[in-house]
LUMTI-755049 format. One record per residue (C-alpha): residue number from 1; residue in three letters; x, y, z. Coordinates in pm, 1 decimal. Example, Ala and Ser with C-alpha at 12.3 -4.5 7.8 and 13.67 -1.06 7.14 Angstrom:
2
R   i  aa        X        Y        Z
R   1 ALA   1230.0   -450.0    780.0
R   2 SER   1367.0   -106.0    714.0
***
This chain:
474
R   i  aa        X        Y        Z
R   1 UNK  -3164.4    611.1 -13335.5
R   2 UNK  -2905.1    452.6 -13573.6
R   3 UNK  -2530.4    451.6 -13509.3
R   4 UNK  -2487.5    649.1 -13834.2
R   5 UNK  -2659.5    950.6 -13672.3
R   6 UNK  -2386.8   1193.8 -13610.2
R   7 UNK  -2549.2   1353.5 -13306.3
R   8 UNK  -2606.0   1018.8 -13143.4
R   9 UNK  -2243.3    919.9 -13211.5
R  10 UNK  -2111.3   1245.4 -13054.3
R  11 UNK  -2321.1   1221.7 -12752.3
R  12 UNK  -2311.6    835.5 -12689.8
R  13 UNK  -2032.0    668.2 -12885.0
R  14 UNK  -1656.0    700.0 -12825.8
R  15 UNK  -1533.3    843.6 -13145.5
R  16 UNK  -1278.3    659.0 -13349.7
R  17 UNK  -1102.1    881.5 -13606.4
R  18 UNK   -792.3    879.7 -13827.5
R  19 UNK   -504.2   1060.1 -13663.9
R  20 UNK   -494.7   1408.5 -13822.5
R  21 UNK   -166.0   1500.4 -13997.7
R  22 UNK   -104.8   1798.3 -13776.3
R  23 UNK   -143.7   1606.1 -13467.5
R  24 UNK     73.3   1319.6 -13598.8
R  25 UNK    357.9   1575.0 -13666.3
R  26 UNK    333.4   1728.0 -13329.3
R  27 UNK    640.6   1691.8 -13097.7
R  28 UNK    437.1   1495.3 -12830.4
R  29 UNK    296.0   1231.3 -13074.7
R  30 UNK    638.9   1194.9 -13249.8
R  31 UNK    791.8   1139.9 -12915.1
R  32 UNK    546.7    880.1 -12817.6
R  33 UNK    588.7    696.4 -13155.1
R  34 UNK    959.3    709.5 -13124.0
R  35 UNK    944.9    570.1 -12766.9
R  36 UNK    714.0    289.4 -12880.2
R  37 UNK    981.9    168.7 -13124.7
R  38 UNK   1249.0    222.3 -12873.8
R  39 UNK   1077.8     -2.4 -12619.6
R  40 UNK    923.7   -264.1 -12852.9
R  41 UNK   1161.1   -277.0 -13164.6
R  42 UNK   1203.0    -76.1 -13475.1
R  43 UNK    983.1   -307.5 -13673.7
R  44 UNK    684.3   -257.4 -13430.3
R  45 UNK    431.3      1.0 -13510.9
R  46 UNK    123.4     99.2 -13289.3
R  47 UNK   -224.5     63.5 -13460.5
R  48 UNK   -401.8    319.1 -13262.3
R  49 UNK   -375.0    601.9 -13003.1
R  50 UNK   -617.9    653.4 -12713.8
R  51 UNK   -664.7    993.3 -12536.2
R  52 UNK   -851.8   1029.6 -12205.5
R  53 UNK   -862.6   1364.6 -12023.2
R  54 UNK   -815.1   1437.1 -11652.4
R  55 UNK  -1073.5   1634.9 -11478.9
R  56 UNK  -1116.8   1925.3 -11228.3
R  57 UNK  -1417.7   1909.2 -11008.5
R  58 UNK  -1548.3   2266.1 -10988.9
R  59 UNK  -1785.8   2181.3 -10703.8
R  60 UNK  -1936.4   1870.8 -10531.0
R  61 UNK  -1666.0   1700.9 -10336.2
R  62 UNK  -1694.2   1350.3 -10190.6
R  63 UNK  -2074.7   1335.7 -10264.8
R  64 UNK  -2077.7   1114.7 -10578.6
R  65 UNK  -2041.3    801.8 -10378.2
R  66 UNK  -2337.3    921.8 -10167.9
R  67 UNK  -2557.1    944.3 -10474.5
R  68 UNK  -2556.6   1314.0 -10534.5
R  69 UNK  -2469.9   1502.9 -10851.5
R  70 UNK  -2132.8   1668.2 -10913.3
R  71 UNK  -2007.9   1941.1 -11148.1
R  72 UNK  -1672.4   1875.2 -11307.2
R  73 UNK  -1515.3   1966.9 -11636.1
R  74 UNK  -1249.5   1767.5 -11825.5
R  75 UNK   -912.3   1941.5 -11860.2
R  76 UNK   -667.2   1964.7 -12129.6
R  77 UNK   -409.7   1749.2 -11948.4
R  78 UNK   -458.4   1383.2 -12031.5
R  79 UNK   -330.2   1035.7 -12055.5
R  80 UNK   -232.4    898.2 -12408.3
R  81 UNK   -158.4    543.0 -12491.1
R  82 UNK    -12.6    411.1 -12818.8
R  83 UNK   -117.8     54.3 -12862.3
R  84 UNK    -25.9   -231.7 -13091.1
R  85 UNK     -9.6   -605.8 -13114.1
R  86 UNK    228.3   -811.4 -12912.1
R  87 UNK    347.6  -1139.0 -13091.6
R  88 UNK    379.4  -1321.9 -12762.6
R  89 UNK     45.8  -1483.2 -12696.4
R  90 UNK    -95.7  -1397.5 -12351.3
R  91 UNK    145.4  -1096.3 -12278.7
R  92 UNK     96.2   -738.1 -12200.9
R  93 UNK    408.1   -528.0 -12238.9
R  94 UNK    375.6   -183.0 -12074.9
R  95 UNK    622.1    103.4 -12106.4
R  96 UNK    605.7    467.3 -12007.1
R  97 UNK    764.2    773.2 -12180.6
R  98 UNK    852.6    889.7 -11831.3
R  99 UNK   1148.9    677.8 -11737.7
R 100 UNK   1074.2    699.7 -11363.0
R 101 UNK    808.2    425.0 -11436.7
R 102 UNK    989.4    101.5 -11535.2
R 103 UNK    878.1   -123.5 -11806.1
R 104 UNK    674.0   -424.8 -11706.4
R 105 UNK    559.5   -748.8 -11877.0
R 106 UNK    256.0   -918.4 -11751.0
R 107 UNK    104.8  -1264.5 -11831.4
R 108 UNK   -270.1  -1211.4 -11883.0
R 109 UNK   -350.3  -1519.5 -11686.1
R 110 UNK   -158.6  -1382.9 -11377.2
R 111 UNK   -338.3  -1050.0 -11303.1
R 112 UNK   -281.9   -947.8 -10948.1
R 113 UNK   -356.3   -641.8 -10740.7
R 114 UNK   -129.9   -636.8 -10433.1
R 115 UNK   -160.6   -387.2 -10149.4
R 116 UNK    155.9   -216.4 -10273.6
R 117 UNK     21.1    -28.0 -10579.4
R 118 UNK    246.3     35.8 -10879.8
R 119 UNK    181.7    259.5 -11177.7
R 120 UNK     86.3    -28.7 -11404.8
R 121 UNK   -184.9   -171.6 -11168.0
R 122 UNK   -420.3    107.7 -11288.5
R 123 UNK   -378.3    -25.1 -11644.0
R 124 UNK   -454.1   -376.1 -11533.3
R 125 UNK   -771.7   -252.5 -11368.0
R 126 UNK   -901.0   -148.0 -11713.5
R 127 UNK   -767.2   -453.8 -11888.0
R 128 UNK   -924.0   -703.2 -11642.7
R 129 UNK  -1260.0   -512.7 -11649.0
R 130 UNK  -1272.1   -551.6 -12028.5
R 131 UNK  -1162.2   -913.7 -12023.5
R 132 UNK  -1423.2  -1006.4 -11761.0
R 133 UNK  -1700.2   -846.2 -11936.9
R 134 UNK  -1632.6   -909.7 -12299.9
R 135 UNK  -1366.0  -1153.8 -12373.1
R 136 UNK  -1478.0  -1446.9 -12154.8
R 137 UNK  -1814.4  -1458.2 -12338.4
R 138 UNK  -1661.5  -1616.3 -12647.2
R 139 UNK  -1435.5  -1901.5 -12525.6
R 140 UNK  -1332.6  -2065.3 -12203.2
R 141 UNK  -1142.2  -1833.9 -11978.1
R 142 UNK   -836.3  -2062.3 -11962.1
R 143 UNK   -772.9  -1996.4 -12333.2
R 144 UNK   -530.6  -1715.2 -12360.7
R 145 UNK   -592.3  -1666.0 -12719.4
R 146 UNK   -904.5  -1456.4 -12649.7
R 147 UNK   -719.1  -1200.1 -12437.8
R 148 UNK   -549.2   -929.3 -12629.1
R 149 UNK   -178.9   -948.5 -12627.5
R 150 UNK    -58.2   -582.3 -12654.4
R 151 UNK    231.8   -349.7 -12641.2
R 152 UNK    143.4    -16.4 -12485.1
R 153 UNK    345.2    299.8 -12436.3
R 154 UNK    194.1    555.2 -12194.5
R 155 UNK    242.1    930.6 -12182.4
R 156 UNK     65.9   1145.0 -11926.9
R 157 UNK     49.8   1528.6 -11868.7
R 158 UNK   -175.1   1483.7 -11559.0
R 159 UNK     50.1   1521.6 -11252.9
R 160 UNK     21.1   1202.1 -11065.0
R 161 UNK   -158.5   1193.5 -10726.3
R 162 UNK   -274.8   1563.4 -10782.4
R 163 UNK   -646.7   1520.9 -10751.5
R 164 UNK   -689.7   1569.0 -11126.6
R 165 UNK   -804.1   1207.1 -11189.5
R 166 UNK   -475.0   1058.7 -11344.1
R 167 UNK   -559.1    724.6 -11206.3
R 168 UNK   -911.2    712.0 -11351.3
R 169 UNK   -784.9    854.1 -11681.4
R 170 UNK   -536.0    563.8 -11682.5
R 171 UNK   -800.7    301.6 -11620.0
R 172 UNK  -1036.9    439.7 -11880.8
R 173 UNK   -747.9    450.0 -12131.8
R 174 UNK   -655.6    102.6 -12053.9
R 175 UNK  -1024.7    -21.3 -12096.4
R 176 UNK  -1054.3    146.3 -12432.5
R 177 UNK   -716.7     24.1 -12548.0
R 178 UNK   -797.0   -336.5 -12447.2
R 179 UNK  -1142.3   -321.1 -12594.7
R 180 UNK  -1037.2   -180.6 -12932.4
R 181 UNK   -757.0   -435.5 -12949.2
R 182 UNK  -1005.5   -708.1 -12880.0
R 183 UNK  -1236.8   -581.0 -13144.9
R 184 UNK   -947.3   -567.2 -13397.6
R 185 UNK   -851.9   -921.0 -13310.3
R 186 UNK  -1202.7  -1054.3 -13393.0
R 187 UNK  -1234.4   -816.9 -13690.5
R 188 UNK  -1505.6   -598.5 -13521.9
R 189 UNK  -1321.3   -274.2 -13544.9
R 190 UNK  -1638.8    -87.1 -13643.9
R 191 UNK  -1818.4   -206.5 -13326.0
R 192 UNK  -1965.9    106.6 -13150.7
R 193 UNK  -1817.0    155.9 -12789.9
R 194 UNK  -2091.2    320.2 -12572.5
R 195 UNK  -1946.2    601.3 -12351.4
R 196 UNK  -2184.2    518.5 -12060.6
R 197 UNK  -2108.0    148.7 -12055.3
R 198 UNK  -1731.9    208.4 -12043.9
R 199 UNK  -1767.6    478.8 -11769.0
R 200 UNK  -1992.0    237.4 -11552.0
R 201 UNK  -1746.0    -46.7 -11611.4
R 202 UNK  -1435.0    160.7 -11526.2
R 203 UNK  -1601.7    277.8 -11204.7
R 204 UNK  -1634.5    -81.2 -11081.7
R 205 UNK  -1305.2   -212.9 -11211.5
R 206 UNK  -1101.8     68.4 -11042.2
R 207 UNK  -1225.5   -112.1 -10721.5
R 208 UNK   -963.1   -392.5 -10799.1
R 209 UNK   -709.0   -170.8 -10645.8
R 210 UNK   -934.7    -85.6 -10345.0
R 211 UNK  -1090.3    242.9 -10434.4
R 212 UNK  -1460.6    273.9 -10371.8
R 213 UNK  -1496.2    538.3 -10652.9
R 214 UNK  -1823.9    706.4 -10695.9
R 215 UNK  -1807.5    731.0 -11070.2
R 216 UNK  -1747.8   1108.7 -11131.3
R 217 UNK  -1406.6   1069.1 -11271.0
R 218 UNK  -1489.6    804.8 -11515.3
R 219 UNK  -1815.6    971.5 -11622.9
R 220 UNK  -1655.6   1311.3 -11707.5
R 221 UNK  -1352.0   1135.7 -11880.1
R 222 UNK  -1597.2    955.2 -12115.6
R 223 UNK  -1878.3   1204.4 -12160.0
R 224 UNK  -1712.2   1543.2 -12157.8
R 225 UNK  -1762.4   1786.2 -12441.2
R 226 UNK  -1513.3   2058.2 -12540.9
R 227 UNK  -1618.5   2403.8 -12409.1
R 228 UNK  -1861.2   2284.9 -12143.3
R 229 UNK  -1858.0   2160.4 -11782.5
R 230 UNK  -2100.2   1873.8 -11699.0
R 231 UNK  -2352.1   1806.5 -11423.8
R 232 UNK  -2309.5   1431.2 -11364.3
R 233 UNK  -2614.2   1255.1 -11214.6
R 234 UNK  -2596.1    909.2 -11074.3
R 235 UNK  -2949.4    832.8 -10980.7
R 236 UNK  -3171.9    692.2 -11128.8
R 237 UNK  -2903.7    625.7 -11388.8
R 238 UNK  -2571.8    774.8 -11499.2
R 239 UNK  -2634.1   1085.8 -11693.2
R 240 UNK  -2442.0   1402.4 -11797.4
R 241 UNK  -2575.3   1739.3 -11890.9
R 242 UNK  -2382.9   2037.5 -12028.6
R 243 UNK  -2341.6   2331.3 -11799.3
R 244 UNK  -2228.1   2671.6 -11971.5
R 245 UNK  -1977.0   2851.8 -11754.3
R 246 UNK  -1993.1   3237.1 -11738.3
R 247 UNK  -1794.3   3449.5 -11985.8
R 248 UNK  -1518.2   3674.7 -11874.0
R 249 UNK  -1369.8   3446.5 -11620.0
R 250 UNK  -1117.3   3162.3 -11635.7
R 251 UNK  -1009.7   2862.6 -11421.8
R 252 UNK   -669.7   2791.0 -11252.1
R 253 UNK   -546.9   2457.9 -11117.0
R 254 UNK   -259.6   2488.4 -10867.1
R 255 UNK    -69.9   2218.8 -10687.3
R 256 UNK     -5.9   2249.8 -10315.4
R 257 UNK    317.3   2046.6 -10325.6
R 258 UNK    180.3   1747.3 -10134.9
R 259 UNK     61.8   1441.5 -10325.3
R 260 UNK   -195.4   1185.8 -10213.7
R 261 UNK   -296.2    856.6 -10375.7
R 262 UNK   -645.5    759.0 -10258.4
R 263 UNK   -581.8    399.1 -10335.8
R 264 UNK   -276.5    396.1 -10111.8
R 265 UNK   -418.2    536.8  -9774.2
R 266 UNK   -737.8    456.1  -9583.7
R 267 UNK   -860.1    807.9  -9586.2
R 268 UNK  -1093.4    785.9  -9885.8
R 269 UNK  -1256.0    450.7  -9808.7
R 270 UNK  -1299.0    561.9  -9437.7
R 271 UNK  -1505.8    855.5  -9549.9
R 272 UNK  -1720.0    626.1  -9768.6
R 273 UNK  -1780.8    401.5  -9463.6
R 274 UNK  -1880.4    701.8  -9248.1
R 275 UNK  -2136.5    828.5  -9487.7
R 276 UNK  -2291.8    484.7  -9505.3
R 277 UNK  -2297.5    460.2  -9120.1
R 278 UNK  -2446.2    806.4  -9108.9
R 279 UNK  -2714.7    708.7  -9358.6
R 280 UNK  -2796.2    400.2  -9129.1
R 281 UNK  -2845.4    603.4  -8816.3
R 282 UNK  -3056.4    863.7  -9001.6
R 283 UNK  -3282.2    577.1  -9128.1
R 284 UNK  -3311.1    428.9  -8791.3
R 285 UNK  -3385.8    761.4  -8604.7
R 286 UNK  -3639.3    865.6  -8878.9
R 287 UNK  -3787.9    509.6  -8895.2
R 288 UNK  -3746.7    496.4  -9265.1
R 289 UNK  -3924.6    192.3  -9409.9
R 290 UNK  -3739.7    -25.3  -9668.3
R 291 UNK  -3396.2    105.7  -9564.3
R 292 UNK  -3109.2   -156.1  -9618.5
R 293 UNK  -2785.4   -142.6  -9440.7
R 294 UNK  -2527.3     14.5  -9658.6
R 295 UNK  -2756.3    252.5  -9856.7
R 296 UNK  -2642.0    597.0  -9942.9
R 297 UNK  -2718.6    930.6  -9791.0
R 298 UNK  -2924.7   1016.7 -10095.8
R 299 UNK  -3152.6    725.0 -10031.4
R 300 UNK  -3246.0    818.9  -9672.8
R 301 UNK  -3291.6   1192.5  -9761.6
R 302 UNK  -3527.6   1101.8 -10050.5
R 303 UNK  -3720.0    861.7  -9833.2
R 304 UNK  -3746.0   1124.5  -9547.4
R 305 UNK  -3915.2   1371.9  -9787.3
R 306 UNK  -3689.7   1642.3  -9619.1
R 307 UNK  -3589.9   1887.6  -9883.9
R 308 UNK  -3218.8   1881.7  -9954.3
R 309 UNK  -3175.4   2257.5  -9866.0
R 310 UNK  -3303.5   2166.3  -9512.5
R 311 UNK  -3138.8   1828.8  -9465.1
R 312 UNK  -2821.8   1959.8  -9320.2
R 313 UNK  -2991.5   2159.9  -9049.9
R 314 UNK  -3228.4   1873.8  -8968.3
R 315 UNK  -2926.5   1656.5  -8871.0
R 316 UNK  -2892.7   1851.3  -8539.0
R 317 UNK  -3216.4   1662.0  -8430.5
R 318 UNK  -3079.2   1320.5  -8528.0
R 319 UNK  -2723.2   1311.3  -8409.1
R 320 UNK  -2597.4   1379.4  -8049.1
R 321 UNK  -2398.5   1711.7  -8118.0
R 322 UNK  -2234.2   1674.2  -7783.4
R 323 UNK  -2051.8   1368.9  -7926.0
R 324 UNK  -1748.9   1455.7  -8128.4
R 325 UNK  -1745.2   1102.3  -8265.5
R 326 UNK  -1932.2    771.9  -8230.1
R 327 UNK  -1767.0    439.1  -8137.1
R 328 UNK  -1825.3    102.4  -8275.3
R 329 UNK  -2035.6     11.9  -7964.7
R 330 UNK  -2231.9    327.4  -7995.0
R 331 UNK  -2321.8    249.0  -8348.0
R 332 UNK  -2399.0   -117.6  -8298.9
R 333 UNK  -2617.0    -32.4  -7999.6
R 334 UNK  -2817.3    233.4  -8219.7
R 335 UNK  -2853.5     -2.4  -8520.4
R 336 UNK  -2915.5   -318.1  -8329.7
R 337 UNK  -2628.5   -511.3  -8502.2
R 338 UNK  -2319.2   -677.3  -8372.4
R 339 UNK  -1965.9   -585.2  -8445.5
R 340 UNK  -1916.9   -858.1  -8699.0
R 341 UNK  -2205.3   -736.7  -8902.3
R 342 UNK  -2078.6   -373.7  -8884.3
R 343 UNK  -1733.8   -481.6  -9002.3
R 344 UNK  -1879.9   -684.0  -9290.4
R 345 UNK  -2142.7   -441.8  -9404.0
R 346 UNK  -1960.1   -108.1  -9357.0
R 347 UNK  -1592.1   -151.8  -9308.0
R 348 UNK  -1477.3   -445.3  -9533.6
R 349 UNK  -1304.1   -193.7  -9776.1
R 350 UNK  -1128.6      2.3  -9513.2
R 351 UNK   -764.8    -89.8  -9505.4
R 352 UNK   -668.3     32.6  -9151.0
R 353 UNK   -845.2    -26.7  -8814.7
R 354 UNK  -1095.6    252.0  -8718.8
R 355 UNK  -1258.0    300.5  -8390.6
R 356 UNK  -1398.6    648.6  -8407.4
R 357 UNK  -1653.4    766.8  -8656.5
R 358 UNK  -1756.7   1136.6  -8718.3
R 359 UNK  -2106.0   1086.1  -8865.0
R 360 UNK  -2282.8   1413.0  -8805.2
R 361 UNK  -1991.8   1612.0  -8973.6
R 362 UNK  -1964.7   1381.7  -9262.0
R 363 UNK  -2344.6   1382.0  -9345.9
R 364 UNK  -2358.9   1762.1  -9282.0
R 365 UNK  -2088.0   1820.6  -9538.7
R 366 UNK  -2257.3   1580.4  -9791.8
R 367 UNK  -2604.1   1745.5  -9783.4
R 368 UNK  -2479.2   2096.8  -9773.8
R 369 UNK  -2230.5   2032.3 -10061.8
R 370 UNK  -2501.2   1855.6 -10266.6
R 371 UNK  -2716.0   2177.8 -10235.6
R 372 UNK  -2423.4   2393.4 -10329.4
R 373 UNK  -2394.5   2191.0 -10652.3
R 374 UNK  -2763.9   2259.5 -10722.6
R 375 UNK  -2709.8   2634.5 -10661.3
R 376 UNK  -2401.5   2646.1 -10874.5
R 377 UNK  -2574.1   2489.2 -11164.2
R 378 UNK  -2886.1   2718.9 -11113.5
R 379 UNK  -2657.5   3024.2 -11133.2
R 380 UNK  -2475.3   2910.0 -11440.5
R 381 UNK  -2805.5   2841.8 -11618.2
R 382 UNK  -2970.7   3175.9 -11504.4
R 383 UNK  -2790.5   3482.5 -11359.8
R 384 UNK  -2431.6   3394.5 -11428.5
R 385 UNK  -2357.4   3575.4 -11092.3
R 386 UNK  -1976.6   3507.6 -11071.5
R 387 UNK  -1943.7   3645.6 -10717.3
R 388 UNK  -2205.7   3405.1 -10594.7
R 389 UNK  -2025.2   3114.9 -10771.9
R 390 UNK  -1709.0   3221.9 -10602.0
R 391 UNK  -1879.8   3223.1 -10255.7
R 392 UNK  -2011.8   2874.4 -10308.9
R 393 UNK  -1659.2   2750.4 -10388.7
R 394 UNK  -1530.3   2911.1 -10067.8
R 395 UNK  -1806.2   2753.1  -9862.2
R 396 UNK  -1722.5   2420.3 -10022.5
R 397 UNK  -1357.1   2442.3  -9924.8
R 398 UNK  -1446.9   2545.3  -9563.4
R 399 UNK  -1684.9   2243.3  -9524.3
R 400 UNK  -1414.0   2005.2  -9676.9
R 401 UNK  -1168.9   2150.1  -9428.0
R 402 UNK  -1380.0   2160.9  -9114.5
R 403 UNK  -1660.4   1891.6  -9159.7
R 404 UNK  -1504.4   1640.2  -9395.8
R 405 UNK  -1149.9   1687.5  -9286.6
R 406 UNK  -1011.0   1617.2  -9622.8
R 407 UNK   -805.1   1925.3  -9671.3
R 408 UNK   -438.7   1996.2  -9553.9
R 409 UNK   -245.9   2289.9  -9422.3
R 410 UNK    -83.9   2327.6  -9762.1
R 411 UNK   -415.7   2324.0  -9947.1
R 412 UNK   -565.6   2574.1  -9700.9
R 413 UNK   -264.6   2805.4  -9743.8
R 414 UNK   -285.8   2791.7 -10125.0
R 415 UNK   -664.5   2862.4 -10117.7
R 416 UNK   -593.1   3160.2  -9881.3
R 417 UNK   -320.0   3288.3 -10128.1
R 418 UNK   -549.8   3263.7 -10424.0
R 419 UNK   -824.5   3457.3 -10244.8
R 420 UNK   -570.9   3720.9 -10138.9
R 421 UNK   -456.2   3766.2 -10492.8
R 422 UNK   -770.7   3815.0 -10703.9
R 423 UNK   -951.8   3476.6 -10719.0
R 424 UNK  -1332.6   3514.6 -10680.6
R 425 UNK  -1357.6   3167.1 -10535.3
R 426 UNK  -1098.0   2887.8 -10466.4
R 427 UNK  -1129.8   2538.8 -10315.5
R 428 UNK   -954.4   2203.4 -10297.8
R 429 UNK  -1043.7   1972.7 -10581.8
R 430 UNK  -1027.6   1602.1 -10599.2
R 431 UNK  -1014.8   1368.7 -10299.6
R 432 UNK   -798.0   1600.8 -10103.9
R 433 UNK   -546.8   1550.8  -9828.6
R 434 UNK   -291.4   1704.9 -10081.5
R 435 UNK   -309.9   1765.1 -10462.0
R 436 UNK   -470.2   2073.5 -10624.8
R 437 UNK   -697.5   2359.9 -10575.8
R 438 UNK   -911.1   2516.1 -10840.7
R 439 UNK   -979.2   2890.2 -10857.0
R 440 UNK  -1212.5   3118.5 -11043.1
R 441 UNK  -1051.3   3433.0 -11166.0
R 442 UNK  -1181.0   3723.7 -11381.3
R 443 UNK  -1005.9   3736.6 -11712.2
R 444 UNK   -846.9   4073.2 -11654.4
R 445 UNK   -668.3   3954.2 -11349.7
R 446 UNK   -544.9   3624.6 -11490.7
R 447 UNK   -189.5   3715.3 -11582.5
R 448 UNK   -109.5   3865.6 -11241.0
R 449 UNK   -281.8   3582.0 -11065.0
R 450 UNK    -70.9   3324.5 -11251.4
R 451 UNK    254.1   3510.4 -11185.2
R 452 UNK    200.8   3533.7 -10822.8
R 453 UNK     86.9   3171.0 -10769.0
R 454 UNK    350.9   3031.3 -10981.8
R 455 UNK    602.8   3155.6 -10729.5
R 456 UNK    441.4   2993.4 -10436.4
R 457 UNK    327.2   2635.5 -10548.4
R 458 UNK    452.8   2328.0 -10725.6
R 459 UNK    282.8   2421.4 -11043.2
R 460 UNK     -6.8   2635.2 -11168.1
R 461 UNK   -185.5   2624.8 -11503.6
R 462 UNK   -491.4   2774.8 -11668.2
R 463 UNK   -735.3   2532.5 -11823.4
R 464 UNK  -1042.0   2519.4 -12030.9
R 465 UNK  -1318.0   2257.1 -12066.5
R 466 UNK  -1181.1   1976.4 -12283.0
R 467 UNK  -1348.2   1702.1 -12476.9
R 468 UNK  -1374.1   1344.1 -12362.1
R 469 UNK  -1216.0   1017.9 -12461.9
R 470 UNK  -1115.6    963.1 -12825.7
R 471 UNK   -943.6    686.8 -13025.3
R 472 UNK   -720.7    762.3 -13320.1
R 473 UNK   -632.2    514.2 -13577.6
R 474 UNK   -257.6    559.9 -13668.7
***
């Protein structure tokens, strides 16, 4: 398949297009361009504009890093970056249209990721990922000339720390901005940029700030197609397939008023560790050959030959249900390892000490949630039974609340409010512990629903499936 094939490009290559005249004249783009000159000088002009959408996960929470498929859609809210050359070699100059985020100038040879995360560190993740993968191949790494020296102005419409993937959109935008700037500097502007490659790269480089991302956010940001949700598979390889949502319904995102950055707290990485520990105990109890310490829950379920629909129930014969939690000594005894090996293999990414591990609960959520994703897709592909979809969303939230403990009182109240006022289904979306809910609503109830929720939450907006990342030449 050649790169000139339009179907191939649409599906696999990040599009690079001229900025349409109507978009150029829009209030938002004019503001971005004006701010660019305000921050970098009247004589400075950006060369291109990168857009990467946020996402809302319709169902499939905290299972991507366990190897299971998820079902998100890209949203209309996004991160945009206007990017141009910086005449000072070896420097990145970052600014934000929102003045709550201060300007920063960074030497490309001094990229650091401290424990105290600032807004620009998400940009540096994408920048460093591209530099490490592409730029160092040409000349020795100590030569600053190979690294793109750029001016960047950022404008986002995704609320920060809302569970709508503003951080991953920022990382993906940065990676694309850096790569296209690098291509321009070496006169390879026509070089195709594969969507899958960038999604995988951004999944890895977001870990520079300590987030053990599973890959859903980056995949949907790069691979989304307007008008469709996506089923994202991670095994045997990253893949995205369109899922047509039912007609006559709409989707609402509502913010509970509490924000949570998964890179700042230990909650997210602790859950990752608990799922890996649960997988290790399942493998030991079922005597699974070939299991390696640290493997995912998907691996042991597949090796066990127990159907996914039955796996959640089967856990009651594996774990001691009289134990609310397992201690380090419990786990080391079962696995036949010492504390040092446990810390190194399972807990090296957890930023706070943890002594108690809820393993049955986490595994039960993952297996049941993974099956709910399969059911959600099956219904979308066949019966389009909206009420059934809504019930799956409700069950998903209850599992996140009770088994995975990633909800919050504010999220629970917002879900209850949505269900009391016409939502067919409602659930937390994103990592949780704050942020947003997503609700499924019949079209005829949409206006009343939005009016009621807007009076009781930080914000509410209706959204439709958006397209994925795009680069505009200015």
